[in-house]
PyMOL Python script that loads the backbone (N, CA, C, O; Angstrom):
from pymol import cmd

cmd.read_pdbstr("""\
ATOM      1  N   MET A   1      95.420  -1.941 -69.274  1.00  0.00           N
ATOM      2  CA  MET A   1      95.319  -0.502 -69.397  1.00  0.00           C
ATOM      3  C   MET A   1      95.094   0.080 -68.011  1.00  0.00           C
ATOM      4  O   MET A   1      94.261  -0.410 -67.249  1.00  0.00           O
ATOM      5  N   THR A   2      95.835   1.118 -67.693  1.00  0.00           N
ATOM      6  CA  THR A   2      95.692   1.740 -66.376  1.00  0.00           C
ATOM      7  C   THR A   2      94.563   2.743 -66.401  1.00  0.00           C
ATOM      8  O   THR A   2      94.101   3.157 -67.464  1.00  0.00           O
ATOM      9  N   SER A   3      94.120   3.131 -65.210  1.00  0.00           N
ATOM     10  CA  SER A   3      93.045   4.128 -65.130  1.00  0.00           C
ATOM     11  C   SER A   3      93.507   5.462 -65.706  1.00  0.00           C
ATOM     12  O   SER A   3      92.682   6.233 -66.197  1.00  0.00           O
ATOM     13  N   GLU A   4      94.813   5.753 -65.657  1.00  0.00           N
ATOM     14  CA  GLU A   4      95.295   7.008 -66.239  1.00  0.00           C
ATOM     15  C   GLU A   4      95.079   7.033 -67.742  1.00  0.00           C
ATOM     16  O   GLU A   4      94.742   8.083 -68.289  1.00  0.00           O
ATOM     17  N   ASN A   5      95.263   5.905 -68.431  1.00  0.00           N
ATOM     18  CA  ASN A   5      95.066   5.847 -69.875  1.00  0.00           C
ATOM     19  C   ASN A   5      93.593   5.921 -70.252  1.00  0.00           C
ATOM     20  O   ASN A   5      93.248   6.487 -71.289  1.00  0.00           O
ATOM     21  N   ARG A   6      92.724   5.359 -69.423  1.00  0.00           N
ATOM     22  CA  ARG A   6      91.292   5.372 -69.722  1.00  0.00           C
ATOM     23  C   ARG A   6      90.665   6.730 -69.470  1.00  0.00           C
ATOM     24  O   ARG A   6      89.647   7.041 -70.089  1.00  0.00           O
ATOM     25  N   ASN A   7      91.213   7.547 -68.600  1.00  0.00           N
ATOM     26  CA  ASN A   7      90.583   8.803 -68.183  1.00  0.00           C
ATOM     27  C   ASN A   7      91.311  10.023 -68.723  1.00  0.00           C
ATOM     28  O   ASN A   7      91.453  11.022 -68.017  1.00  0.00           O
ATOM     29  N   GLN A   8      91.765   9.957 -69.940  1.00  0.00           N
ATOM     30  CA  GLN A   8      92.476  11.098 -70.490  1.00  0.00           C
ATOM     31  C   GLN A   8      91.539  12.173 -71.010  1.00  0.00           C
ATOM     32  O   GLN A   8      91.984  13.294 -71.254  1.00  0.00           O
ATOM     33  N   GLY A   9      90.279  11.879 -71.187  1.00  0.00           N
ATOM     34  CA  GLY A   9      89.295  12.878 -71.596  1.00  0.00           C
ATOM     35  C   GLY A   9      89.397  13.215 -73.075  1.00  0.00           C
ATOM     36  O   GLY A   9      90.059  12.519 -73.845  1.00  0.00           O
ATOM     37  N   PRO A  10      88.714  14.319 -73.463  1.00  0.00           N
ATOM     38  CA  PRO A  10      88.708  14.726 -74.869  1.00  0.00           C
ATOM     39  C   PRO A  10      90.127  14.992 -75.355  1.00  0.00           C
ATOM     40  O   PRO A  10      90.955  15.533 -74.622  1.00  0.00           O
ATOM     41  N   GLY A  11      90.393  14.614 -76.575  1.00  0.00           N
ATOM     42  CA  GLY A  11      91.706  14.822 -77.141  1.00  0.00           C
ATOM     43  C   GLY A  11      92.661  13.684 -76.847  1.00  0.00           C
ATOM     44  O   GLY A  11      93.834  13.741 -77.217  1.00  0.00           O
ATOM     45  N   ALA A  12      92.167  12.651 -76.183  1.00  0.00           N
ATOM     46  CA  ALA A  12      93.008  11.504 -75.861  1.00  0.00           C
ATOM     47  C   ALA A  12      93.373  10.781 -77.152  1.00  0.00           C
ATOM     48  O   ALA A  12      92.624  10.841 -78.127  1.00  0.00           O
ATOM     49  N   PRO A  13      94.511  10.104 -77.169  1.00  0.00           N
ATOM     50  CA  PRO A  13      94.878   9.356 -78.377  1.00  0.00           C
ATOM     51  C   PRO A  13      93.742   8.429 -78.809  1.00  0.00           C
ATOM     52  O   PRO A  13      93.131   7.747 -77.986  1.00  0.00           O
ATOM     53  N   GLY A  14      93.475   8.418 -80.100  1.00  0.00           N
ATOM     54  CA  GLY A  14      92.416   7.569 -80.633  1.00  0.00           C
ATOM     55  C   GLY A  14      91.080   8.275 -80.767  1.00  0.00           C
ATOM     56  O   GLY A  14      90.177   7.766 -81.430  1.00  0.00           O
ATOM     57  N   ASP A  15      90.939   9.454 -80.140  1.00  0.00           N
ATOM     58  CA  ASP A  15      89.692  10.212 -80.281  1.00  0.00           C
ATOM     59  C   ASP A  15      89.628  10.822 -81.675  1.00  0.00           C
ATOM     60  O   ASP A  15      90.640  11.287 -82.199  1.00  0.00           O
ATOM     61  N   ALA A  16      88.455  10.821 -82.268  1.00  0.00           N
ATOM     62  CA  ALA A  16      88.268  11.455 -83.566  1.00  0.00           C
ATOM     63  C   ALA A  16      88.219  12.970 -83.372  1.00  0.00           C
ATOM     64  O   ALA A  16      87.714  13.441 -82.353  1.00  0.00           O
ATOM     65  N   PRO A  17      88.733  13.740 -84.332  1.00  0.00           N
ATOM     66  CA  PRO A  17      88.644  15.197 -84.205  1.00  0.00           C
ATOM     67  C   PRO A  17      87.187  15.636 -84.288  1.00  0.00           C
ATOM     68  O   PRO A  17      86.377  14.960 -84.923  1.00  0.00           O
ATOM     69  N   PRO A  18      86.839  16.765 -83.652  1.00  0.00           N
ATOM     70  CA  PRO A  18      85.456  17.222 -83.723  1.00  0.00           C
ATOM     71  C   PRO A  18      85.073  17.554 -85.163  1.00  0.00           C
ATOM     72  O   PRO A  18      85.907  18.006 -85.948  1.00  0.00           O
ATOM     73  N   ALA A  19      83.801  17.325 -85.503  1.00  0.00           N
ATOM     74  CA  ALA A  19      83.323  17.612 -86.854  1.00  0.00           C
ATOM     75  C   ALA A  19      83.373  19.109 -87.099  1.00  0.00           C
ATOM     76  O   ALA A  19      83.032  19.903 -86.222  1.00  0.00           O
ATOM     77  N   ARG A  20      83.803  19.493 -88.301  1.00  0.00           N
ATOM     78  CA  ARG A  20      83.896  20.908 -88.655  1.00  0.00           C
ATOM     79  C   ARG A  20      82.526  21.405 -89.098  1.00  0.00           C
ATOM     80  O   ARG A  20      81.850  20.759 -89.899  1.00  0.00           O
ATOM     81  N   LYS A  21      82.126  22.545 -88.577  1.00  0.00           N
ATOM     82  CA  LYS A  21      80.849  23.128 -88.964  1.00  0.00           C
ATOM     83  C   LYS A  21      81.047  23.988 -90.202  1.00  0.00           C
ATOM     84  O   LYS A  21      81.978  24.790 -90.274  1.00  0.00           O
ATOM     85  N   ARG A  22      80.168  23.813 -91.168  1.00  0.00           N
ATOM     86  CA  ARG A  22      80.239  24.532 -92.432  1.00  0.00           C
ATOM     87  C   ARG A  22      79.248  25.680 -92.409  1.00  0.00           C
ATOM     88  O   ARG A  22      78.065  25.476 -92.133  1.00  0.00           O
ATOM     89  N   ILE A  23      79.718  26.884 -92.695  1.00  0.00           N
ATOM     90  CA  ILE A  23      78.883  28.083 -92.683  1.00  0.00           C
ATOM     91  C   ILE A  23      78.667  28.556 -94.114  1.00  0.00           C
ATOM     92  O   ILE A  23      79.606  28.641 -94.905  1.00  0.00           O
ATOM     93  N   VAL A  24      77.405  28.865 -94.433  1.00  0.00           N
ATOM     94  CA  VAL A  24      77.060  29.467 -95.718  1.00  0.00           C
ATOM     95  C   VAL A  24      76.333  30.762 -95.412  1.00  0.00           C
ATOM     96  O   VAL A  24      75.349  30.781 -94.673  1.00  0.00           O
ATOM     97  N   VAL A  25      76.840  31.859 -95.998  1.00  0.00           N
ATOM     98  CA  VAL A  25      76.179  33.155 -95.860  1.00  0.00           C
ATOM     99  C   VAL A  25      75.523  33.437 -97.200  1.00  0.00           C
ATOM    100  O   VAL A  25      76.205  33.653 -98.201  1.00  0.00           O
ATOM    101  N   ARG A  26      74.194  33.434 -97.215  1.00  0.00           N
ATOM    102  CA  ARG A  26      73.409  33.612 -98.446  1.00  0.00           C
ATOM    103  C   ARG A  26      73.455  35.061 -98.919  1.00  0.00           C
ATOM    104  O   ARG A  26      73.931  35.945 -98.207  1.00  0.00           O
ATOM    105  N   GLY A  27      72.952  35.292-100.136  1.00  0.00           N
ATOM    106  CA  GLY A  27      72.940  36.619-100.735  1.00  0.00           C
ATOM    107  C   GLY A  27      72.081  37.599 -99.960  1.00  0.00           C
ATOM    108  O   GLY A  27      71.249  37.215 -99.139  1.00  0.00           O
ATOM    109  N   VAL A  28      72.302  38.864-100.239  1.00  0.00           N
ATOM    110  CA  VAL A  28      71.601  39.943 -99.540  1.00  0.00           C
ATOM    111  C   VAL A  28      70.114  39.923 -99.885  1.00  0.00           C
ATOM    112  O   VAL A  28      69.737  39.820-101.053  1.00  0.00           O
ATOM    113  N   VAL A  29      69.278  40.024 -98.852  1.00  0.00           N
ATOM    114  CA  VAL A  29      67.826  40.151 -99.008  1.00  0.00           C
ATOM    115  C   VAL A  29      67.506  41.635 -98.974  1.00  0.00           C
ATOM    116  O   VAL A  29      67.888  42.342 -98.041  1.00  0.00           O
ATOM    117  N   ALA A  30      66.799  42.103-100.004  1.00  0.00           N
ATOM    118  CA  ALA A  30      66.475  43.529-100.110  1.00  0.00           C
ATOM    119  C   ALA A  30      65.344  43.878 -99.158  1.00  0.00           C
ATOM    120  O   ALA A  30      64.179  43.910 -99.553  1.00  0.00           O
ATOM    121  N   ALA A  31      65.681  44.134 -97.931  1.00  0.00           N
ATOM    122  CA  ALA A  31      64.713  44.530 -96.911  1.00  0.00           C
ATOM    123  C   ALA A  31      65.200  45.846 -96.307  1.00  0.00           C
ATOM    124  O   ALA A  31      66.213  46.393 -96.742  1.00  0.00           O
ATOM    125  N   ASP A  32      64.497  46.339 -95.331  1.00  0.00           N
ATOM    126  CA  ASP A  32      64.920  47.564 -94.661  1.00  0.00           C
ATOM    127  C   ASP A  32      65.099  47.280 -93.180  1.00  0.00           C
ATOM    128  O   ASP A  32      64.107  47.279 -92.451  1.00  0.00           O
ATOM    129  N   PRO A  33      66.299  47.042 -92.702  1.00  0.00           N
ATOM    130  CA  PRO A  33      67.575  47.079 -93.419  1.00  0.00           C
ATOM    131  C   PRO A  33      67.860  45.752 -94.125  1.00  0.00           C
ATOM    132  O   PRO A  33      67.289  44.720 -93.771  1.00  0.00           O
ATOM    133  N   PRO A  34      68.751  45.786 -95.130  1.00  0.00           N
ATOM    134  CA  PRO A  34      69.116  44.551 -95.825  1.00  0.00           C
ATOM    135  C   PRO A  34      69.795  43.572 -94.867  1.00  0.00           C
ATOM    136  O   PRO A  34      70.414  43.973 -93.882  1.00  0.00           O
ATOM    137  N   PHE A  35      69.663  42.271 -95.180  1.00  0.00           N
ATOM    138  CA  PHE A  35      70.299  41.268 -94.334  1.00  0.00           C
ATOM    139  C   PHE A  35      70.685  40.066 -95.177  1.00  0.00           C
ATOM    140  O   PHE A  35      70.299  39.948 -96.340  1.00  0.00           O
ATOM    141  N   ARG A  36      71.461  39.171 -94.560  1.00  0.00           N
ATOM    142  CA  ARG A  36      71.848  37.916 -95.198  1.00  0.00           C
ATOM    143  C   ARG A  36      71.536  36.770 -94.251  1.00  0.00           C
ATOM    144  O   ARG A  36      71.744  36.879 -93.042  1.00  0.00           O
ATOM    145  N   VAL A  37      71.040  35.677 -94.800  1.00  0.00           N
ATOM    146  CA  VAL A  37      70.729  34.490 -93.998  1.00  0.00           C
ATOM    147  C   VAL A  37      72.018  33.699 -93.799  1.00  0.00           C
ATOM    148  O   VAL A  37      72.790  33.498 -94.737  1.00  0.00           O
ATOM    149  N   VAL A  38      72.237  33.253 -92.558  1.00  0.00           N
ATOM    150  CA  VAL A  38      73.418  32.471 -92.221  1.00  0.00           C
ATOM    151  C   VAL A  38      72.969  31.048 -91.915  1.00  0.00           C
ATOM    152  O   VAL A  38      72.112  30.824 -91.060  1.00  0.00           O
ATOM    153  N   GLU A  39      73.562  30.086 -92.628  1.00  0.00           N
ATOM    154  CA  GLU A  39      73.283  28.668 -92.402  1.00  0.00           C
ATOM    155  C   GLU A  39      74.517  28.004 -91.823  1.00  0.00           C
ATOM    156  O   GLU A  39      75.641  28.296 -92.232  1.00  0.00           O
ATOM    157  N   ILE A  40      74.305  27.116 -90.877  1.00  0.00           N
ATOM    158  CA  ILE A  40      75.393  26.318 -90.323  1.00  0.00           C
ATOM    159  C   ILE A  40      74.995  24.854 -90.469  1.00  0.00           C
ATOM    160  O   ILE A  40      73.976  24.414 -89.935  1.00  0.00           O
ATOM    161  N   ASN A  41      75.809  24.120 -91.192  1.00  0.00           N
ATOM    162  CA  ASN A  41      75.544  22.705 -91.501  1.00  0.00           C
ATOM    163  C   ASN A  41      74.164  22.502 -92.123  1.00  0.00           C
ATOM    164  O   ASN A  41      73.462  21.543 -91.803  1.00  0.00           O
ATOM    165  N   GLY A  42      73.786  23.421 -93.017  1.00  0.00           N
ATOM    166  CA  GLY A  42      72.538  23.283 -93.749  1.00  0.00           C
ATOM    167  C   GLY A  42      71.292  23.761 -93.025  1.00  0.00           C
ATOM    168  O   GLY A  42      70.197  23.701 -93.583  1.00  0.00           O
ATOM    169  N   GLU A  43      71.435  24.230 -91.802  1.00  0.00           N
ATOM    170  CA  GLU A  43      70.300  24.726 -91.019  1.00  0.00           C
ATOM    171  C   GLU A  43      70.413  26.242 -90.853  1.00  0.00           C
ATOM    172  O   GLU A  43      71.502  26.762 -90.613  1.00  0.00           O
ATOM    173  N   VAL A  44      69.294  26.947 -90.979  1.00  0.00           N
ATOM    174  CA  VAL A  44      69.312  28.391 -90.764  1.00  0.00           C
ATOM    175  C   VAL A  44      69.663  28.668 -89.307  1.00  0.00           C
ATOM    176  O   VAL A  44      68.998  28.189 -88.389  1.00  0.00           O
ATOM    177  N   ALA A  45      70.728  29.456 -89.115  1.00  0.00           N
ATOM    178  CA  ALA A  45      71.194  29.775 -87.767  1.00  0.00           C
ATOM    179  C   ALA A  45      70.833  31.194 -87.372  1.00  0.00           C
ATOM    180  O   ALA A  45      70.839  31.524 -86.186  1.00  0.00           O
ATOM    181  N   GLY A  46      70.516  32.045 -88.349  1.00  0.00           N
ATOM    182  CA  GLY A  46      70.145  33.415 -88.028  1.00  0.00           C
ATOM    183  C   GLY A  46      70.271  34.317 -89.235  1.00  0.00           C
ATOM    184  O   GLY A  46      70.567  33.870 -90.343  1.00  0.00           O
ATOM    185  N   THR A  47      70.037  35.606 -88.997  1.00  0.00           N
ATOM    186  CA  THR A  47      70.200  36.612 -90.038  1.00  0.00           C
ATOM    187  C   THR A  47      71.256  37.607 -89.587  1.00  0.00           C
ATOM    188  O   THR A  47      71.368  37.938 -88.407  1.00  0.00           O
ATOM    189  N   ALA A  48      72.022  38.069 -90.558  1.00  0.00           N
ATOM    190  CA  ALA A  48      73.122  38.986 -90.259  1.00  0.00           C
ATOM    191  C   ALA A  48      72.950  40.271 -91.052  1.00  0.00           C
ATOM    192  O   ALA A  48      72.562  40.253 -92.220  1.00  0.00           O
ATOM    193  N   HIS A  49      73.247  41.385 -90.395  1.00  0.00           N
ATOM    194  CA  HIS A  49      73.216  42.692 -91.050  1.00  0.00           C
ATOM    195  C   HIS A  49      74.620  43.182 -91.377  1.00  0.00           C
ATOM    196  O   HIS A  49      74.793  44.174 -92.086  1.00  0.00           O
ATOM    197  N   ASP A  50      75.621  42.475 -90.853  1.00  0.00           N
ATOM    198  CA  ASP A  50      77.010  42.827 -91.141  1.00  0.00           C
ATOM    199  C   ASP A  50      77.912  41.652 -90.763  1.00  0.00           C
ATOM    200  O   ASP A  50      77.445  40.629 -90.263  1.00  0.00           O
ATOM    201  N   LEU A  51      79.189  41.817 -91.007  1.00  0.00           N
ATOM    202  CA  LEU A  51      80.159  40.762 -90.756  1.00  0.00           C
ATOM    203  C   LEU A  51      80.215  40.374 -89.284  1.00  0.00           C
ATOM    204  O   LEU A  51      80.378  39.200 -88.952  1.00  0.00           O
ATOM    205  N   ILE A  52      80.081  41.351 -88.410  1.00  0.00           N
ATOM    206  CA  ILE A  52      80.107  41.071 -86.962  1.00  0.00           C
ATOM    207  C   ILE A  52      78.962  40.143 -86.578  1.00  0.00           C
ATOM    208  O   ILE A  52      79.141  39.259 -85.740  1.00  0.00           O
ATOM    209  N   ASP A  53      77.791  40.331 -87.179  1.00  0.00           N
ATOM    210  CA  ASP A  53      76.659  39.433 -86.896  1.00  0.00           C
ATOM    211  C   ASP A  53      76.986  37.993 -87.293  1.00  0.00           C
ATOM    212  O   ASP A  53      76.596  37.058 -86.594  1.00  0.00           O
ATOM    213  N   VAL A  54      77.697  37.806 -88.405  1.00  0.00           N
ATOM    214  CA  VAL A  54      78.076  36.451 -88.827  1.00  0.00           C
ATOM    215  C   VAL A  54      78.955  35.804 -87.764  1.00  0.00           C
ATOM    216  O   VAL A  54      78.760  34.642 -87.407  1.00  0.00           O
ATOM    217  N   VAL A  55      79.922  36.563 -87.261  1.00  0.00           N
ATOM    218  CA  VAL A  55      80.825  36.045 -86.223  1.00  0.00           C
ATOM    219  C   VAL A  55      80.041  35.730 -84.950  1.00  0.00           C
ATOM    220  O   VAL A  55      80.286  34.704 -84.316  1.00  0.00           O
ATOM    221  N   LYS A  56      79.109  36.592 -84.570  1.00  0.00           N
ATOM    222  CA  LYS A  56      78.285  36.352 -83.374  1.00  0.00           C
ATOM    223  C   LYS A  56      77.439  35.089 -83.518  1.00  0.00           C
ATOM    224  O   LYS A  56      77.346  34.291 -82.586  1.00  0.00           O
ATOM    225  N   ILE A  57      76.825  34.909 -84.683  1.00  0.00           N
ATOM    226  CA  ILE A  57      75.998  33.724 -84.918  1.00  0.00           C
ATOM    227  C   ILE A  57      76.858  32.464 -84.843  1.00  0.00           C
ATOM    228  O   ILE A  57      76.450  31.462 -84.256  1.00  0.00           O
ATOM    229  N   ALA A  58      78.040  32.518 -85.434  1.00  0.00           N
ATOM    230  CA  ALA A  58      78.949  31.372 -85.375  1.00  0.00           C
ATOM    231  C   ALA A  58      79.319  31.065 -83.927  1.00  0.00           C
ATOM    232  O   ALA A  58      79.322  29.904 -83.515  1.00  0.00           O
ATOM    233  N   HIS A  59      79.630  32.099 -83.163  1.00  0.00           N
ATOM    234  CA  HIS A  59      80.009  31.903 -81.759  1.00  0.00           C
ATOM    235  C   HIS A  59      78.852  31.295 -80.962  1.00  0.00           C
ATOM    236  O   HIS A  59      79.067  30.406 -80.138  1.00  0.00           O
ATOM    237  N   GLN A  60      77.629  31.772 -81.204  1.00  0.00           N
ATOM    238  CA  GLN A  60      76.461  31.231 -80.507  1.00  0.00           C
ATOM    239  C   GLN A  60      76.219  29.765 -80.867  1.00  0.00           C
ATOM    240  O   GLN A  60      75.585  29.030 -80.110  1.00  0.00           O
ATOM    241  N   SER A  61      76.725  29.348 -82.026  1.00  0.00           N
ATOM    242  CA  SER A  61      76.578  27.956 -82.461  1.00  0.00           C
ATOM    243  C   SER A  61      77.734  27.075 -82.009  1.00  0.00           C
ATOM    244  O   SER A  61      77.809  25.901 -82.373  1.00  0.00           O
ATOM    245  N   GLY A  62      78.635  27.645 -81.214  1.00  0.00           N
ATOM    246  CA  GLY A  62      79.740  26.863 -80.670  1.00  0.00           C
ATOM    247  C   GLY A  62      81.034  26.957 -81.440  1.00  0.00           C
ATOM    248  O   GLY A  62      81.993  26.258 -81.115  1.00  0.00           O
ATOM    249  N   ILE A  63      81.090  27.802 -82.452  1.00  0.00           N
ATOM    250  CA  ILE A  63      82.325  27.987 -83.211  1.00  0.00           C
ATOM    251  C   ILE A  63      83.109  29.110 -82.542  1.00  0.00           C
ATOM    252  O   ILE A  63      82.709  30.272 -82.603  1.00  0.00           O
ATOM    253  N   THR A  64      84.218  28.767 -81.910  1.00  0.00           N
ATOM    254  CA  THR A  64      84.975  29.775 -81.152  1.00  0.00           C
ATOM    255  C   THR A  64      86.036  30.468 -81.992  1.00  0.00           C
ATOM    256  O   THR A  64      86.456  31.577 -81.660  1.00  0.00           O
ATOM    257  N   HIS A  65      86.475  29.836 -83.071  1.00  0.00           N
ATOM    258  CA  HIS A  65      87.439  30.470 -83.972  1.00  0.00           C
ATOM    259  C   HIS A  65      86.878  30.387 -85.381  1.00  0.00           C
ATOM    260  O   HIS A  65      86.576  29.302 -85.877  1.00  0.00           O
ATOM    261  N   LEU A  66      86.742  31.541 -86.021  1.00  0.00           N
ATOM    262  CA  LEU A  66      86.185  31.577 -87.365  1.00  0.00           C
ATOM    263  C   LEU A  66      87.084  32.414 -88.260  1.00  0.00           C
ATOM    264  O   LEU A  66      87.312  33.595 -87.995  1.00  0.00           O
ATOM    265  N   ASP A  67      87.590  31.803 -89.316  1.00  0.00           N
ATOM    266  CA  ASP A  67      88.369  32.514 -90.319  1.00  0.00           C
ATOM    267  C   ASP A  67      87.429  32.800 -91.485  1.00  0.00           C
ATOM    268  O   ASP A  67      87.171  31.921 -92.307  1.00  0.00           O
ATOM    269  N   VAL A  68      86.920  34.022 -91.556  1.00  0.00           N
ATOM    270  CA  VAL A  68      85.934  34.365 -92.580  1.00  0.00           C
ATOM    271  C   VAL A  68      86.536  34.392 -93.980  1.00  0.00           C
ATOM    272  O   VAL A  68      85.804  34.466 -94.967  1.00  0.00           O
ATOM    273  N   ASP A  69      87.871  34.331 -94.075  1.00  0.00           N
ATOM    274  CA  ASP A  69      88.540  34.312 -95.368  1.00  0.00           C
ATOM    275  C   ASP A  69      88.837  32.896 -95.852  1.00  0.00           C
ATOM    276  O   ASP A  69      89.335  32.717 -96.963  1.00  0.00           O
ATOM    277  N   ASP A  70      88.543  31.897 -95.041  1.00  0.00           N
ATOM    278  CA  ASP A  70      88.831  30.503 -95.382  1.00  0.00           C
ATOM    279  C   ASP A  70      87.613  29.888 -96.065  1.00  0.00           C
ATOM    280  O   ASP A  70      86.595  29.659 -95.412  1.00  0.00           O
ATOM    281  N   PRO A  71      87.702  29.613 -97.381  1.00  0.00           N
ATOM    282  CA  PRO A  71      86.539  29.047 -98.081  1.00  0.00           C
ATOM    283  C   PRO A  71      86.141  27.661 -97.588  1.00  0.00           C
ATOM    284  O   PRO A  71      85.035  27.204 -97.875  1.00  0.00           O
ATOM    285  N   ALA A  72      87.020  26.985 -96.852  1.00  0.00           N
ATOM    286  CA  ALA A  72      86.655  25.693 -96.264  1.00  0.00           C
ATOM    287  C   ALA A  72      85.777  25.891 -95.031  1.00  0.00           C
ATOM    288  O   ALA A  72      85.115  24.953 -94.587  1.00  0.00           O
ATOM    289  N   SER A  73      85.765  27.103 -94.475  1.00  0.00           N
ATOM    290  CA  SER A  73      84.956  27.400 -93.284  1.00  0.00           C
ATOM    291  C   SER A  73      83.691  28.172 -93.622  1.00  0.00           C
ATOM    292  O   SER A  73      82.617  27.870 -93.100  1.00  0.00           O
ATOM    293  N   VAL A  74      83.815  29.175 -94.501  1.00  0.00           N
ATOM    294  CA  VAL A  74      82.685  30.050 -94.820  1.00  0.00           C
ATOM    295  C   VAL A  74      82.547  30.164 -96.330  1.00  0.00           C
ATOM    296  O   VAL A  74      83.511  30.451 -97.040  1.00  0.00           O
ATOM    297  N   ARG A  75      81.339  29.935 -96.800  1.00  0.00           N
ATOM    298  CA  ARG A  75      81.023  30.120 -98.230  1.00  0.00           C
ATOM    299  C   ARG A  75      80.130  31.349 -98.350  1.00  0.00           C
ATOM    300  O   ARG A  75      79.032  31.388 -97.796  1.00  0.00           O
ATOM    301  N   TRP A  76      80.610  32.343 -99.075  1.00  0.00           N
ATOM    302  CA  TRP A  76      79.860  33.582 -99.285  1.00  0.00           C
ATOM    303  C   TRP A  76      79.130  33.486-100.620  1.00  0.00           C
ATOM    304  O   TRP A  76      79.769  33.374-101.666  1.00  0.00           O
ATOM    305  N   VAL A  77      77.805  33.526-100.597  1.00  0.00           N
ATOM    306  CA  VAL A  77      76.981  33.410-101.799  1.00  0.00           C
ATOM    307  C   VAL A  77      76.432  34.792-102.141  1.00  0.00           C
ATOM    308  O   VAL A  77      75.898  35.480-101.270  1.00  0.00           O
ATOM    309  N   GLY A  78      76.559  35.201-103.399  1.00  0.00           N
ATOM    310  CA  GLY A  78      75.983  36.464-103.824  1.00  0.00           C
ATOM    311  C   GLY A  78      76.761  37.677-103.361  1.00  0.00           C
ATOM    312  O   GLY A  78      76.190  38.759-103.230  1.00  0.00           O
ATOM    313  N   GLY A  79      78.026  37.525-103.114  1.00  0.00           N
ATOM    314  CA  GLY A  79      78.860  38.649-102.688  1.00  0.00           C
ATOM    315  C   GLY A  79      79.714  38.256-101.504  1.00  0.00           C
ATOM    316  O   GLY A  79      79.354  37.379-100.719  1.00  0.00           O
ATOM    317  N   GLY A  80      80.834  38.909-101.390  1.00  0.00           N
ATOM    318  CA  GLY A  80      81.787  38.610-100.324  1.00  0.00           C
ATOM    319  C   GLY A  80      81.397  39.169 -98.969  1.00  0.00           C
ATOM    320  O   GLY A  80      80.278  39.637 -98.762  1.00  0.00           O
ATOM    321  N   LYS A  81      82.353  39.109 -98.053  1.00  0.00           N
ATOM    322  CA  LYS A  81      82.090  39.482 -96.665  1.00  0.00           C
ATOM    323  C   LYS A  81      81.787  40.963 -96.467  1.00  0.00           C
ATOM    324  O   LYS A  81      81.251  41.351 -95.429  1.00  0.00           O
ATOM    325  N   TYR A  82      82.126  41.794 -97.453  1.00  0.00           N
ATOM    326  CA  TYR A  82      81.840  43.225 -97.328  1.00  0.00           C
ATOM    327  C   TYR A  82      80.615  43.667 -98.141  1.00  0.00           C
ATOM    328  O   TYR A  82      80.324  44.860 -98.229  1.00  0.00           O
ATOM    329  N   HIS A  83      79.907  42.710 -98.727  1.00  0.00           N
ATOM    330  CA  HIS A  83      78.735  43.034 -99.556  1.00  0.00           C
ATOM    331  C   HIS A  83      77.470  42.891 -98.702  1.00  0.00           C
ATOM    332  O   HIS A  83      77.044  41.781 -98.384  1.00  0.00           O
ATOM    333  N   TRP A  84      76.878  44.038 -98.337  1.00  0.00           N
ATOM    334  CA  TRP A  84      75.698  44.011 -97.461  1.00  0.00           C
ATOM    335  C   TRP A  84      74.550  44.871 -97.981  1.00  0.00           C
ATOM    336  O   TRP A  84      73.566  45.072 -97.270  1.00  0.00           O
ATOM    337  N   LYS A  85      74.657  45.377 -99.195  1.00  0.00           N
ATOM    338  CA  LYS A  85      73.577  46.188 -99.783  1.00  0.00           C
ATOM    339  C   LYS A  85      72.982  45.449-100.949  1.00  0.00           C
ATOM    340  O   LYS A  85      73.686  44.790-101.714  1.00  0.00           O
ATOM    341  N   ALA A  86      71.641  45.566-101.081  1.00  0.00           N
ATOM    342  CA  ALA A  86      70.938  44.884-102.191  1.00  0.00           C
ATOM    343  C   ALA A  86      71.108  45.635-103.479  1.00  0.00           C
ATOM    344  O   ALA A  86      70.590  45.214-104.513  1.00  0.00           O
TER     345      ALA A  86
END
""", "prot")
cmd.dss("prot")
cmd.show_as("cartoon", "prot")
cmd.util.cbc("prot")
cmd.orient("prot")
């Protein structure tokens, strides 16, 4: 094996794909203002007051592309992405 084959870096043939992070947005908490808890891989990552907050929390956790309509990426509990009132 040449040094070129050994030093191909991330994405080199044989590398496993990065693990997908699973996001769960919990139901609305009746507070002032209302919010939803955001979990990433089973850990609380933050609280969101709107859809933009969910995207920001995901980005801060290293998720650079988030399809909020993809149920394999985001699970909305207690209401969809536009449900933010208790």
